[in-house]
Rosetta silent file (secondary structure, phi, psi, omega in degrees, C-alpha in Angstrom):
SEQUENCE: MWGSMRLDLLSDVKDLTAAIVDIESVSGHEKRLADAIAEALAALPHLTVERSGDAVIARTSLGRAERVVLAGHIDTVPLNGNLPSRVEGDRLYGCGTTDMKSGVAVMLRLAAAVAAPNRDVTYIFYDCEEVEAARNGLGRLARTRPELLAGDFAVLMEPTAAIVEGGCQGTIRVEVRAAGERAHSARAWMGSNAIHNAGAIIDVLRAYEPARPVVDGLEFREGLNAVYVRGGVAGNVIPDECVVTVNYRFAPRMSLTEAEDRLREMFSGFAVTVVDASPPARPGLTHPAAAAFVAATGGTARAKLGWTDVARFAELGIPAVNYGPGDPPLSHTRDEYVEIPRIRDCERRLRSWLS
SCORE:     score description
SCORE:     0.000 S_00000001
   1 L     0.000  130.698 -177.305   26.075    3.165   25.203 S_00000001
   2 L  -116.862  -50.088 -166.287   28.806    1.665   23.084 S_00000001
   3 L   -86.709  153.335  169.969   29.362    3.381   19.751 S_00000001
   4 L   -70.805  155.642  178.720   30.843    6.709   18.750 S_00000001
   5 L   -79.595  -10.650 -176.194   28.498    9.123   16.994 S_00000001
   6 L  -103.994  135.807  178.650   30.905    9.512   14.055 S_00000001
   7 L  -114.586  132.099  176.867   31.119    7.029   11.202 S_00000001
   8 L   -97.413  102.253 -175.293   34.123    6.790    8.889 S_00000001
   9 L   -73.876   -8.283  177.709   32.654    5.784    5.525 S_00000001
  10 L   -97.864   -0.738  177.817   36.120    5.221    4.074 S_00000001
  11 L   -75.122  165.831  177.067   37.073    2.601    6.658 S_00000001
  12 L   -56.977  145.139 -174.565   37.024   -1.107    5.856 S_00000001
  13 H   -62.928  -27.177  175.308   33.474   -2.423    5.595 S_00000001
  14 H   -65.900  -46.509 -179.984   34.114   -4.786    8.520 S_00000001
  15 H   -66.939  -36.175  178.067   35.135   -1.889   10.770 S_00000001
  16 H   -66.736  -41.159  176.847   32.218    0.208    9.546 S_00000001
  17 H   -59.608  -46.081  179.981   29.808   -2.634   10.293 S_00000001
  18 H   -60.309  -41.134  179.704   31.208   -2.941   13.814 S_00000001
  19 H   -63.614  -39.369  179.436   30.860    0.808   14.375 S_00000001
  20 H   -69.290  -42.962  178.638   27.218    0.720   13.246 S_00000001
  21 H   -59.152  -38.320 -175.066   26.451   -2.339   15.366 S_00000001
  22 L   -78.060   -5.122  169.242   27.917   -0.640   18.426 S_00000001
  23 L   -94.112   96.907 -174.746   25.501    2.284   18.115 S_00000001
  24 L   -56.502  132.973 -175.772   22.544    0.592   19.802 S_00000001
  25 L  -147.956   53.457  173.844   19.350    1.117   17.800 S_00000001
  26 E   -58.210  145.592 -176.360   16.536   -1.090   19.055 S_00000001
  27 L   -45.778  128.823 -177.598   13.291   -0.237   17.268 S_00000001
  28 L    93.521   -8.960 -179.388   12.047    3.155   18.404 S_00000001
  29 L  -130.038   46.067 -176.353   15.522    4.235   19.534 S_00000001
  30 L   -92.190   -0.969 -169.944   17.270    4.784   16.198 S_00000001
  31 H   -57.988  -44.652 -178.209   17.959    8.508   16.586 S_00000001
  32 H   -59.666  -43.965 -179.388   21.668    8.218   17.508 S_00000001
  33 H   -71.102  -40.834  177.520   22.387    5.984   14.532 S_00000001
  34 H   -61.179  -40.239  177.090   20.221    8.057   12.170 S_00000001
  35 H   -60.171  -45.599 -177.818   22.092   11.184   13.318 S_00000001
  36 H   -65.337  -40.334  178.559   25.453    9.526   12.641 S_00000001
  37 H   -65.847  -46.405 -179.175   24.372    8.320    9.187 S_00000001
  38 H   -61.339  -42.500 -179.881   22.930   11.704    8.227 S_00000001
  39 H   -63.737  -43.998 -178.397   26.080   13.526    9.370 S_00000001
  40 H   -65.298  -42.176 -178.351   28.375   11.172    7.446 S_00000001
  41 H   -72.029  -32.718 -179.036   26.335   11.369    4.233 S_00000001
  42 H   -63.627  -20.854  179.978   25.942   15.159    4.417 S_00000001
  43 L   -80.783   -4.247 -177.716   29.721   15.468    4.004 S_00000001
  44 L   -97.576  111.685 -173.007   29.527   13.859    0.527 S_00000001
  45 L   -67.325  -18.592 -178.148   29.058   16.592   -2.124 S_00000001
  46 L   -85.382    0.906 -178.278   27.658   14.224   -4.764 S_00000001
  47 L  -118.391  144.124  168.056   24.615   13.367   -2.626 S_00000001
  48 E  -101.106  125.672 -172.764   21.458   15.240   -1.666 S_00000001
  49 E  -115.278  133.618  176.149   20.454   14.203    1.840 S_00000001
  50 E  -128.514  159.484 -179.616   17.006   14.435    3.468 S_00000001
  51 E  -127.553  135.682  173.881   15.669   13.360    6.839 S_00000001
  52 E  -133.316   99.649 -173.259   12.221   12.036    7.713 S_00000001
  53 L    60.719 -123.710  176.697   11.999   11.282   11.398 S_00000001
  54 L  -104.314   28.546  169.671   14.678    8.667   11.925 S_00000001
  55 E  -107.161  141.947 -179.619   14.867    7.760    8.239 S_00000001
  56 E  -123.153  130.846 -178.417   17.689    9.173    6.096 S_00000001
  57 E  -122.776  126.873  178.584   17.461    9.444    2.305 S_00000001
  58 E  -127.055  136.768 -173.482   20.469   10.236    0.089 S_00000001
  59 E  -136.542  143.699  165.773   20.282   10.603   -3.703 S_00000001
  60 L   -91.854  153.747  178.758   22.505   11.130   -6.696 S_00000001
  61 L  -138.683   73.728 -174.153   21.129   13.349   -9.486 S_00000001
  62 L  -105.079    1.118  179.983   23.310   12.658  -12.512 S_00000001
  63 L    72.569   24.904  178.836   20.592   12.374  -15.136 S_00000001
  64 L   -67.315  161.337 -177.554   21.210    8.677  -15.722 S_00000001
  65 L   -72.795  -17.684 -175.415   18.723    6.659  -17.769 S_00000001
  66 L  -138.124  142.981  174.043   17.861    4.469  -14.786 S_00000001
  67 E  -119.276  131.254  175.898   17.393    5.020  -11.042 S_00000001
  68 E  -115.055  152.035  179.313   17.841    2.231   -8.538 S_00000001
  69 E  -115.085  127.555  171.321   16.921    2.258   -4.859 S_00000001
  70 E  -110.506  123.390 -174.095   19.045    0.590   -2.178 S_00000001
  71 E  -130.097  142.749  176.867   17.162    0.335    1.110 S_00000001
  72 E  -154.132  142.123  178.982   17.995   -0.985    4.544 S_00000001
  73 E   -88.106  146.718 -174.777   16.511   -0.708    8.018 S_00000001
  74 L  -105.507    0.380  179.250   18.703    0.574   10.829 S_00000001
  75 L   -92.611  164.825  176.589   16.770   -0.830   13.794 S_00000001
  76 E  -132.030  168.274  169.474   17.296   -4.137   15.576 S_00000001
  77 L   -71.161  168.607 -179.810   15.344   -6.434   17.839 S_00000001
  78 L   -57.399  149.027  179.577   15.963   -5.972   21.601 S_00000001
  79 L   -63.972  153.263  178.846   19.448   -6.686   22.907 S_00000001
  80 L  -139.746   51.181 -177.398   20.222  -10.081   24.396 S_00000001
  81 L    68.186   24.954 -174.292   23.605   -9.560   25.977 S_00000001
  82 L  -119.846   35.698  166.165   25.111   -9.278   22.491 S_00000001
  83 L  -136.413  149.316    0.735   26.696   -5.817   22.495 S_00000001
  84 L   -73.589  173.159  179.126   29.334   -4.543   22.044 S_00000001
  85 L   -69.482  161.958  176.124   30.403   -6.349   18.888 S_00000001
  86 E  -150.533  153.043  178.716   33.384   -8.687   18.810 S_00000001
  87 E  -108.304  130.663  172.384   35.445  -10.436   16.145 S_00000001
  88 E  -131.386  108.129 -177.496   36.267  -14.142   16.298 S_00000001
  89 L    62.643 -124.516  179.485   38.160  -15.374   13.268 S_00000001
  90 L   -95.178   16.789 -177.406   36.179  -14.468   10.153 S_00000001
  91 E  -116.668  137.241  172.271   33.007  -13.716   12.103 S_00000001
  92 E  -107.745  115.413 -177.496   31.737  -10.405   13.460 S_00000001
  93 E   -96.922  151.048  173.885   29.327  -11.014   16.352 S_00000001
  94 L   146.879  158.483 -178.430   26.737   -8.621   17.756 S_00000001
  95 L   -62.032  122.323  177.912   23.111   -7.570   17.692 S_00000001
  96 L    90.981   -1.392 -178.624   22.135   -6.625   14.133 S_00000001
  97 H   -57.945  -46.457  177.879   25.305   -7.901   12.446 S_00000001
  98 H   -83.212  -44.735 -171.328   23.251  -10.114   10.122 S_00000001
  99 H  -120.678   90.420   -8.903   19.905   -8.315   10.301 S_00000001
 100 H  -142.444   44.775 -173.943   20.932   -5.999    8.835 S_00000001
 101 H   -71.270  -23.076  172.728   23.678   -3.613    9.828 S_00000001
 102 H   -66.072  -38.458  175.233   26.242   -5.341    7.606 S_00000001
 103 H   -65.822  -38.434  176.766   23.954   -4.515    4.672 S_00000001
 104 H   -63.269  -40.363  178.710   23.653   -0.930    5.911 S_00000001
 105 H   -62.889  -40.924  177.083   27.453   -0.716    6.065 S_00000001
 106 H   -60.821  -43.548  178.175   27.694   -1.903    2.457 S_00000001
 107 H   -59.118  -45.883 -178.863   25.214    0.799    1.430 S_00000001
 108 H   -64.806  -39.436  176.951   27.209    3.481    3.210 S_00000001
 109 H   -62.122  -42.857  178.854   30.459    2.329    1.629 S_00000001
 110 H   -64.359  -43.784 -179.067   28.856    2.466   -1.832 S_00000001
 111 H   -58.838  -36.440 -178.033   27.374    5.896   -1.151 S_00000001
 112 H   -82.173  -38.733 -169.163   30.824    7.225   -0.248 S_00000001
 113 H   -91.120  -26.337 -177.032   32.994    5.393   -2.786 S_00000001
 114 L  -105.454   84.337 -175.026   30.862    5.395   -5.953 S_00000001
 115 L   -76.935  -24.935 -178.448   30.452    9.116   -6.614 S_00000001
 116 L  -129.682   68.548 -177.111   29.497    8.719  -10.279 S_00000001
 117 L   -66.092  158.574  179.358   27.495    5.496  -10.569 S_00000001
 118 L   -75.522   -8.295  172.705   26.296    4.222  -13.950 S_00000001
 119 L  -131.128  147.642  170.249   22.737    4.505  -12.618 S_00000001
 120 E   -67.415  144.631 -174.824   21.316    7.195  -10.379 S_00000001
 121 E  -126.921  136.919  168.736   20.991    5.783   -6.883 S_00000001
 122 E  -112.464  122.460  176.785   18.675    6.489   -3.967 S_00000001
 123 E  -102.301  125.201 -179.237   19.932    5.206   -0.609 S_00000001
 124 E  -122.503  119.813  176.634   17.229    4.803    2.043 S_00000001
 125 E  -112.229  115.424 -169.779   18.085    4.068    5.690 S_00000001
 126 E  -129.292  164.955 -171.904   14.849    3.644    7.651 S_00000001
 127 L  -103.916  165.210  166.642   13.511    2.951   11.110 S_00000001
 128 L    56.051   45.668  174.556   11.101    0.571   12.861 S_00000001
 129 L   -84.654  -27.189 -172.964   11.152   -2.426   10.531 S_00000001
 130 L   -86.240    9.454 -179.098   11.298   -4.969   13.351 S_00000001
 131 L  -124.897 -167.393 -174.932    7.986   -3.909   14.912 S_00000001
 132 L   -59.206  148.019 -171.882    4.362   -3.593   13.827 S_00000001
 133 H   -57.509  -30.877 -176.848    3.770   -2.479   10.241 S_00000001
 134 H   -62.825  -22.374 -177.619    2.073    0.787   11.275 S_00000001
 135 H   -97.277   -6.418 -173.146    5.422    2.121   12.597 S_00000001
 136 L   -59.172  125.707 -176.704    7.560    1.019    9.642 S_00000001
 137 H   -65.589  -34.993  177.858    9.692    3.917    8.360 S_00000001
 138 H   -68.785  -37.699  175.431    9.611    2.765    4.743 S_00000001
 139 H   -63.722  -37.966  177.205    5.838    2.544    4.956 S_00000001
 140 H   -62.260  -43.352  177.846    5.752    6.072    6.359 S_00000001
 141 H   -64.560  -38.950  179.391    7.789    7.322    3.397 S_00000001
 142 H   -62.438  -33.719 -179.471    5.512    5.462    0.975 S_00000001
 143 H   -80.714  -38.717 -169.817    2.505    7.256    2.483 S_00000001
 144 H  -104.908  -30.137 -178.488    3.977   10.734    2.934 S_00000001
 145 L  -137.693   57.533 -175.364    6.890   11.068    0.458 S_00000001
 146 H   -59.896  -23.860  179.759    6.395    8.417   -2.237 S_00000001
 147 H   -63.737  -25.629  179.454    8.510   10.447   -4.684 S_00000001
 148 H   -73.304  -19.250 -179.919   11.578    9.605   -2.584 S_00000001
 149 H   -94.414   -4.074 -174.426   11.018    5.894   -3.247 S_00000001
 150 L   -61.814  139.223  177.533   10.644    6.306   -7.021 S_00000001
 151 L  -178.228  172.515  178.175   12.916    4.161   -9.150 S_00000001
 152 L   -90.432  -19.440 -175.359   13.147    1.564  -11.882 S_00000001
 153 E  -163.861  148.255 -178.924   14.391   -1.187   -9.573 S_00000001
 154 E  -134.150  146.505  175.087   15.017   -1.649   -5.839 S_00000001
 155 E  -122.990  121.513  176.012   17.317   -3.778   -3.715 S_00000001
 156 E   -98.527  124.099 -170.972   16.434   -4.402   -0.080 S_00000001
 157 L   -82.019   40.593  175.896   19.572   -5.285    1.864 S_00000001
 158 L   -66.034  152.247  177.399   17.880   -8.024    3.887 S_00000001
 159 L   -62.541  123.995  178.603   20.056  -10.956    4.965 S_00000001
 160 L  -139.188   10.823 -174.571   20.210  -13.491    2.123 S_00000001
 161 L    58.133   34.549  177.129   23.753  -14.911    2.477 S_00000001
 162 L    59.963   34.072  171.551   24.637  -12.852   -0.626 S_00000001
 163 L  -121.892  131.778 -179.976   22.221  -14.784   -2.845 S_00000001
 164 E   -60.968  128.953  174.568   19.443  -12.880   -4.606 S_00000001
 165 E  -117.059  118.595 -174.226   16.064  -13.736   -3.081 S_00000001
 166 E   -89.643  141.547  175.160   13.127  -12.794   -5.264 S_00000001
 167 L    62.520 -161.550  172.472    9.777  -11.538   -4.053 S_00000001
 168 E  -164.739  159.839  175.710    8.419  -12.433   -0.636 S_00000001
 169 L   -74.746  153.391  167.437    5.650  -14.385    0.982 S_00000001
 170 E   -85.623  159.495  177.036    2.480  -12.744    2.173 S_00000001
 171 E  -137.814  136.388  177.298    1.498  -13.112    5.807 S_00000001
 172 E  -139.032  134.168  179.822   -1.910  -13.011    7.425 S_00000001
 173 E  -118.283  127.511 -177.900   -2.731  -13.594   11.081 S_00000001
 174 E  -127.784  153.709  170.684   -6.260  -14.480   12.138 S_00000001
 175 E  -103.415  123.958  179.701   -8.039  -15.325   15.362 S_00000001
 176 E  -108.335  119.247 -172.875  -10.255  -18.407   15.069 S_00000001
 177 E  -104.074  126.962  171.092  -12.858  -18.590   17.844 S_00000001
 178 E  -101.662  129.432 -177.480  -14.436  -21.739   19.197 S_00000001
 179 E   -96.731  159.167  176.839  -17.587  -21.064   21.215 S_00000001
 180 L  -152.783 -160.873  177.865  -18.965  -22.948   24.213 S_00000001
 181 E  -141.814  129.139 -176.789  -21.236  -22.509   27.199 S_00000001
 182 L   -68.218  146.885  173.720  -20.124  -21.884   30.754 S_00000001
 183 E  -159.787  165.429  173.827  -20.942  -24.329   33.508 S_00000001
 184 E   -70.402  138.643 -176.794  -19.538  -25.459   36.840 S_00000001
 185 H   -66.457  -17.554  175.051  -16.781  -27.996   36.227 S_00000001
 186 H   -75.792  -18.896  178.440  -18.507  -30.354   38.674 S_00000001
 187 H  -128.015   55.092 -172.909  -21.508  -30.369   36.311 S_00000001
 188 H   -59.585  -29.077 -178.735  -19.623  -30.129   32.994 S_00000001
 189 H   -65.246  -13.165  179.568  -22.436  -31.857   31.086 S_00000001
 190 H   -86.394   -7.721  178.467  -24.552  -28.759   31.602 S_00000001
 191 L  -123.444 -163.437  177.732  -22.168  -26.651   29.504 S_00000001
 192 E  -141.158  120.080 -171.776  -19.995  -26.918   26.388 S_00000001
 193 L   -80.992  110.481 -176.894  -16.224  -26.756   26.700 S_00000001
 194 H   -65.477  -32.261  178.778  -14.872  -24.248   24.188 S_00000001
 195 H   -65.906  -42.478  175.894  -11.304  -25.517   24.633 S_00000001
 196 H   -63.228  -40.253 -178.844  -12.418  -29.015   23.694 S_00000001
 197 H   -64.997  -26.839  178.776  -14.372  -27.588   20.760 S_00000001
 198 L   -70.427   -7.546  176.526  -11.206  -25.887   19.545 S_00000001
 199 H   -58.334  -31.087  179.175   -9.819  -29.350   18.853 S_00000001
 200 H   -67.490  -31.503  176.187  -11.460  -29.134   15.423 S_00000001
 201 H   -66.731  -46.096  179.630   -9.350  -26.033   14.705 S_00000001
 202 H   -63.034  -36.284  178.490   -6.177  -27.888   15.698 S_00000001
 203 H   -60.482  -39.560  177.644   -7.247  -30.827   13.518 S_00000001
 204 H   -62.107  -42.866 -178.607   -7.311  -28.518   10.472 S_00000001
 205 H   -67.557  -40.125  179.051   -3.804  -27.313   11.272 S_00000001
 206 H   -65.423  -33.962 -176.572   -2.472  -30.837   11.817 S_00000001
 207 H   -81.162  -13.883 -176.273   -3.931  -32.016    8.525 S_00000001
 208 L   -66.423  133.653  174.974   -2.491  -29.123    6.528 S_00000001
 209 L  -111.937  118.241 -175.246    0.255  -30.078    4.074 S_00000001
 210 L   -58.662  127.312  176.159    2.491  -27.142    3.141 S_00000001
 211 L   -77.207  151.634  178.766    2.216  -26.233   -0.525 S_00000001
 212 L  -129.121   65.660 -175.662    5.419  -25.604   -2.495 S_00000001
 213 L   -72.477  150.630  175.021    4.234  -23.526   -5.463 S_00000001
 214 E  -102.015  123.906 -179.231    6.594  -22.244   -8.144 S_00000001
 215 E  -124.983  121.893 -179.107    6.128  -18.546   -8.965 S_00000001
 216 L    52.555   36.930  176.033    8.154  -16.913  -11.745 S_00000001
 217 L    86.149   -1.869 -179.267   10.528  -19.865  -11.672 S_00000001
 218 E  -113.537  136.883 -178.910   11.204  -19.786   -7.886 S_00000001
 219 E   -89.724  122.138  174.583    9.888  -22.364   -5.425 S_00000001
 220 L   -99.674  164.890  175.189    8.164  -21.001   -2.318 S_00000001
 221 L  -133.651  117.541 -175.367    7.076  -23.006    0.727 S_00000001
 222 L   -86.465  167.520 -179.722    3.872  -22.040    2.477 S_00000001
 223 E  -153.445  143.367  178.412    2.980  -22.550    6.134 S_00000001
 224 E  -134.740  113.604 -172.136   -0.117  -22.592    8.345 S_00000001
 225 E  -142.423  144.170  167.889    0.518  -22.622   12.089 S_00000001
 226 E   -74.602  134.275  179.443   -1.069  -21.868   15.433 S_00000001
 227 E  -120.046  -18.095  173.452    1.013  -19.231   17.215 S_00000001
 228 E  -146.275  152.853  168.996   -1.165  -18.467   20.269 S_00000001
 229 E  -135.184  131.947 -178.823   -4.013  -20.149   22.153 S_00000001
 230 E  -131.611  126.942  178.257   -6.207  -18.238   24.592 S_00000001
 231 E  -177.615  164.154  178.984   -8.992  -19.712   26.704 S_00000001
 232 L   108.288  145.320 -177.446  -10.172  -20.485   30.202 S_00000001
 233 L  -118.636  -54.447  179.873  -12.065  -18.621   32.918 S_00000001
 234 L  -160.346  167.869 -175.703  -11.222  -20.216   36.255 S_00000001
 235 L   -67.730  -10.279 -179.200  -10.114  -23.552   37.649 S_00000001
 236 L  -126.718   23.985 -177.848  -13.695  -24.611   38.303 S_00000001
 237 E  -125.612  132.118  172.136  -15.460  -23.157   35.239 S_00000001
 238 E   -73.892  121.551 -173.801  -16.138  -24.771   31.867 S_00000001
 239 L   -72.797  145.992  179.920  -14.889  -22.085   29.384 S_00000001
 240 L  -102.530    1.883  177.126  -17.253  -20.538   26.861 S_00000001
 241 E  -153.095  140.129  171.236  -14.547  -19.295   24.457 S_00000001
 242 E  -138.548  128.732 -176.292  -11.210  -20.466   23.110 S_00000001
 243 E  -115.846  124.487  175.926   -9.254  -18.421   20.557 S_00000001
 244 E  -108.458  120.056  176.573   -6.535  -19.929   18.379 S_00000001
 245 E   -89.260  125.594 -174.342   -4.341  -17.377   16.593 S_00000001
 246 E  -118.556  133.555  176.069   -3.217  -18.750   13.242 S_00000001
 247 E  -110.562  125.517  179.317   -0.464  -17.397   10.992 S_00000001
 248 E  -112.215  118.726  175.142   -0.627  -18.192    7.272 S_00000001
 249 E  -104.167  118.419 -172.012    2.497  -17.616    5.169 S_00000001
 250 E  -128.225  148.553 -178.593    1.549  -17.818    1.514 S_00000001
 251 L   -71.531  159.263 -179.734    3.360  -17.574   -1.804 S_00000001
 252 L   -75.628   36.310  171.782    2.753  -14.647   -4.174 S_00000001
 253 L   -91.440   -9.074 -179.618    0.444  -16.810   -6.253 S_00000001
 254 L  -139.602  160.955  178.764   -2.532  -15.264   -4.462 S_00000001
 255 L   -88.310  172.404  174.892   -3.616  -11.899   -3.094 S_00000001
 256 H   -58.765  -42.727 -179.626   -4.368  -11.006    0.507 S_00000001
 257 H   -61.360  -43.011  179.434   -8.078  -11.254   -0.252 S_00000001
 258 H   -65.977  -36.688  178.058   -7.649  -14.728   -1.721 S_00000001
 259 H   -66.342  -42.552  177.582   -5.584  -15.817    1.281 S_00000001
 260 H   -62.365  -44.095  179.167   -8.250  -14.554    3.673 S_00000001
 261 H   -59.494  -39.311 -179.751  -10.982  -16.314    1.692 S_00000001
 262 H   -64.914  -42.070  178.815   -9.018  -19.544    1.857 S_00000001
 263 H   -63.804  -41.533  179.437   -8.662  -19.308    5.641 S_00000001
 264 H   -63.913  -35.127  177.194  -12.362  -18.631    6.086 S_00000001
 265 H   -69.059  -42.097 -179.066  -13.127  -21.687    3.967 S_00000001
 266 H   -64.815  -35.428 -178.058  -10.700  -23.882    5.933 S_00000001
 267 L  -108.708   34.734  177.868  -12.186  -22.772    9.264 S_00000001
 268 L   -59.971  140.763 -175.173  -15.816  -22.640    8.173 S_00000001
 269 L    97.298  -10.900  176.685  -18.111  -22.998   11.158 S_00000001
 270 L  -120.084  152.333  174.337  -15.845  -20.817   13.314 S_00000001
 271 E   -75.120  127.743 -178.469  -15.669  -17.043   13.696 S_00000001
 272 E  -119.693  125.670 -179.940  -12.527  -15.792   11.920 S_00000001
 273 E  -123.969  125.878  177.303  -11.108  -12.296   12.572 S_00000001
 274 E   -78.444  128.162  179.937   -8.132  -10.856   10.702 S_00000001
 275 E  -112.748  -18.726  178.171   -5.725   -9.148   13.111 S_00000001
 276 E  -163.707  142.463 -178.805   -2.726   -8.462   10.854 S_00000001
 277 E  -158.224  139.827  174.871   -1.940   -8.849    7.157 S_00000001
 278 E  -138.183  137.274 -174.144    0.774   -7.894    4.680 S_00000001
 279 L   -75.867  158.694  175.166    0.695   -8.625    0.948 S_00000001
 280 L   -83.430  178.172  174.225    3.214  -10.773   -0.926 S_00000001
 281 E  -138.151  133.070  176.173    5.421   -9.673   -3.807 S_00000001
 282 L   -70.888  152.853 -178.506    6.144  -11.592   -6.997 S_00000001
 283 L   -59.499  -41.305  177.655    9.842  -12.120   -7.814 S_00000001
 284 L    62.933   28.054 -174.899    9.721   -9.998  -10.974 S_00000001
 285 L   -76.467   -6.548  177.107   13.073  -11.330  -12.138 S_00000001
 286 L   -80.211  -13.485  176.918   12.121  -11.017  -15.794 S_00000001
 287 L   -62.831  135.995 -176.474   12.403   -7.222  -15.546 S_00000001
 288 H   -53.912  -41.615 -179.223   15.628   -6.176  -17.361 S_00000001
 289 H   -65.933  -38.688  178.390   17.018   -4.312  -14.340 S_00000001
 290 H   -67.898  -43.355  179.096   16.353   -7.295  -12.073 S_00000001
 291 H   -61.431  -39.745  179.013   17.882   -9.736  -14.568 S_00000001
 292 H   -65.950  -37.594  179.288   20.981   -7.545  -14.853 S_00000001
 293 H   -66.038  -44.785  178.587   21.299   -7.431  -11.075 S_00000001
 294 H   -59.124  -44.625  179.773   21.049  -11.216  -10.746 S_00000001
 295 H   -61.646  -38.336 -176.750   23.709  -11.636  -13.429 S_00000001
 296 H   -74.555  -19.557 -175.214   26.006   -9.132  -11.685 S_00000001
 297 L  -110.668   14.895  174.053   25.718  -10.822   -8.294 S_00000001
 298 L   129.688  -13.894  173.187   26.324  -14.431   -9.252 S_00000001
 299 L    83.483    4.355  178.502   23.593  -15.469  -11.647 S_00000001
 300 L  -124.809  155.926  178.382   21.406  -17.428   -9.221 S_00000001
 301 E  -148.966  154.544  175.589   18.245  -16.598   -7.299 S_00000001
 302 E  -140.024  171.452 -178.621   15.882  -18.277   -4.876 S_00000001
 303 E   -78.419  145.734  172.898   12.554  -17.433   -3.265 S_00000001
 304 L   -82.755  114.350  179.377   12.349  -15.268   -0.133 S_00000001
 305 L   -93.333   80.058 -177.836   10.716  -17.453    2.527 S_00000001
 306 L   158.689  173.826  177.300    9.331  -14.673    4.675 S_00000001
 307 L  -100.034  138.101  173.350    7.830  -11.209    4.374 S_00000001
 308 L  -138.919  175.690 -178.302   10.032   -8.209    3.635 S_00000001
 309 L   -73.423    2.357  171.609    9.597   -4.622    2.524 S_00000001
 310 H   -60.252  -26.355  178.938   10.023   -5.618   -1.121 S_00000001
 311 H   -63.272  -32.629  178.513    6.232   -5.867   -0.928 S_00000001
 312 H   -67.538  -40.637  176.249    6.047   -2.105   -0.373 S_00000001
 313 H   -65.762  -39.691  178.737    8.028   -1.492   -3.546 S_00000001
 314 H   -59.561  -39.840  178.546    5.834   -3.973   -5.409 S_00000001
 315 H   -64.227  -26.236  177.594    2.751   -2.007   -4.350 S_00000001
 316 L   -89.184    2.512  178.896    4.381    1.080   -5.894 S_00000001
 317 L    80.568   19.888 -178.467    5.012   -0.825   -9.132 S_00000001
 318 L  -108.431  116.987  176.649    8.782   -1.049   -8.584 S_00000001
 319 L   -62.131  140.255 -175.014   10.398   -4.482   -9.109 S_00000001
 320 E  -147.866  150.656  175.681   12.532   -5.341   -6.092 S_00000001
 321 E  -131.959  165.065  173.643   14.730   -8.121   -4.729 S_00000001
 322 E  -101.351  134.846  177.823   16.360   -8.989   -1.411 S_00000001
 323 L  -161.354  118.274  178.897   20.164   -9.135   -1.305 S_00000001
 324 L  -161.011  165.221 -174.367   22.504   -8.756    1.646 S_00000001
 325 L   -77.389  -19.275 -177.538   25.537  -10.315    3.330 S_00000001
 326 L   -69.371  161.617  179.584   23.787  -11.611    6.446 S_00000001
 327 L  -105.589  116.781 -170.790   22.636  -15.221    6.865 S_00000001
 328 H   -51.314  -43.912 -177.761   18.853  -15.393    7.475 S_00000001
 329 H   -62.975  -16.520 -179.536   18.783  -18.188   10.124 S_00000001
 330 H   -85.982  -10.871 -178.499   21.095  -16.116   12.349 S_00000001
 331 L   -58.951  136.113  171.711   18.690  -13.168   12.505 S_00000001
 332 L    71.425    7.569  179.248   17.408  -12.291   15.993 S_00000001
 333 L   -89.818  159.429 -179.913   19.562  -14.919   17.722 S_00000001
 334 L   -65.268  -37.243 -178.559   21.710  -14.248   20.786 S_00000001
 335 L   -98.521   34.865  179.534   24.840  -15.380   18.944 S_00000001
 336 L   -55.881  136.407  176.614   24.046  -13.446   15.760 S_00000001
 337 E  -151.222  169.061  174.575   27.053  -12.928   13.529 S_00000001
 338 E  -132.279  142.706  176.899   28.022  -12.157    9.949 S_00000001
 339 E   -74.714  121.353 -176.534   30.827  -13.687    7.907 S_00000001
 340 H   -61.109  -43.650  177.522   33.362  -10.889    7.283 S_00000001
 341 H   -59.722  -30.407 -179.112   34.443  -12.187    3.836 S_00000001
 342 H   -71.605  -34.732  176.169   30.797  -12.185    2.777 S_00000001
 343 H   -62.397  -45.810 -178.571   30.378   -8.492    3.661 S_00000001
 344 H   -65.225  -38.888  179.060   33.401   -7.664    1.535 S_00000001
 345 H   -65.853  -40.810  178.788   32.202   -9.852   -1.331 S_00000001
 346 H   -62.074  -44.741  177.891   28.765   -8.226   -1.236 S_00000001
 347 H   -61.438  -43.104 -178.160   30.342   -4.769   -1.363 S_00000001
 348 H   -61.440  -44.858 -177.834   32.600   -5.811   -4.251 S_00000001
 349 H   -66.235  -42.452 -179.032   29.724   -7.190   -6.329 S_00000001
 350 H   -71.392  -34.776  176.868   27.495   -4.169   -5.783 S_00000001
 351 H   -64.291  -40.478  177.722   30.332   -1.753   -6.480 S_00000001
 352 H   -64.263  -40.296  179.905   30.985   -3.563   -9.781 S_00000001
 353 H   -62.755  -36.234 -176.777   27.264   -3.402  -10.640 S_00000001
 354 H   -90.852   -9.220 -171.669   27.169    0.367  -10.063 S_00000001
 355 L   -98.779    0.000    0.000   30.551    1.236  -11.585 S_00000001
C-alpha cells in the first residue's frame, strides 16, 4: 500500500497525479481509489455525486444549453515493480501515469476549480477498463444507468499526447480451426497433420496488406494478426486440430457484422468462431461540439489506432473523442511515465474550453 486515502484537489496537477498513482488500483481492486475520489468530490457543493460499484459520477446542474461528459478509467494493468511513483526531471514515473491517471487528475482538478462551467459537465470515473469488456464499468453504466451518460459530446481522457484522436478502430478476435486426422507419428501417412494444414491460415495472414482507409478526414491503419496458436496431442501423435486465434483491427468504415463477414470470406474452407468483438466509432468531428473542442485544444486531430470506450458513447448516439496527457506507446510498460508539462498544458486547455 502506498497512497493516502485523501486527495487534495487543489494541489498542483502533478502532485495530484502522483497521489492517484500511489493508490494502487489494478483492475478489480479500485475500491480504495474510488472511495478517495468520491470523498473528495462530495466536498464540492456545486456537484451532485453518485456511486455505482467502483464508478463515481459527479455532475453540475446549471441549466446550460449543452452538457459534455468527461470520462476516465481509474484501473491499471498489473504492477511491474513500478510503484510508488517517482519524479525524474520533467517526467513522473509509475504504473498508470500515462494510462490514464494523469487524465483522471486533470478531470479532478477541473471538477474542483471550474465551479460554473460554460457547459454543464458530467465527470465519470469508472472501473475495469483494462480487462474483458463484460466487466467494464462504463459498459455497466450504459446498461443500468444510461441517463448518467447522457450528453451532447464526450471526451475520453485516454492517452493521446494531448492531441485529439477521433473515433476508434473496431476489434474482432476469431478462432480459425484447421482439421486433420490422428495417426501414430511413425505412420504419419495414415493421418492428416492439422498443424501442417494450418499453414494455409498463416499464408492468408502473411499475404495481408494493411489497409489505410480515410474516414471523416482521418487516416486509420488496419491490422490482421495471429495472436495465439494451439495444437498438438502428444510427442508421437499426428494432431487432428490446430487453432489459430486471429485479431482483426478495422477502421470505422465497416460494422462488426461486415468485419466478421470479411474474415469468414478470407478464411473460407476453415471453421471460424468469434470469441470477442467490439464495434468501432466514427470520428464525428463535424459535430459542432467536437469541432469546437478540436479548435480549443490546438486545432489538429488524428485517428485513434486502437479500441477505446468512445465506441460506447457512439452506440448511445453521443459524439466522442479521445484526449489526454499520456503518451500511448508508454501505456502498460514497466517504465511508464507522463511528461509533467503536458499534464499542465492539458489542464490549461480544458479549463479554457470550459471557462
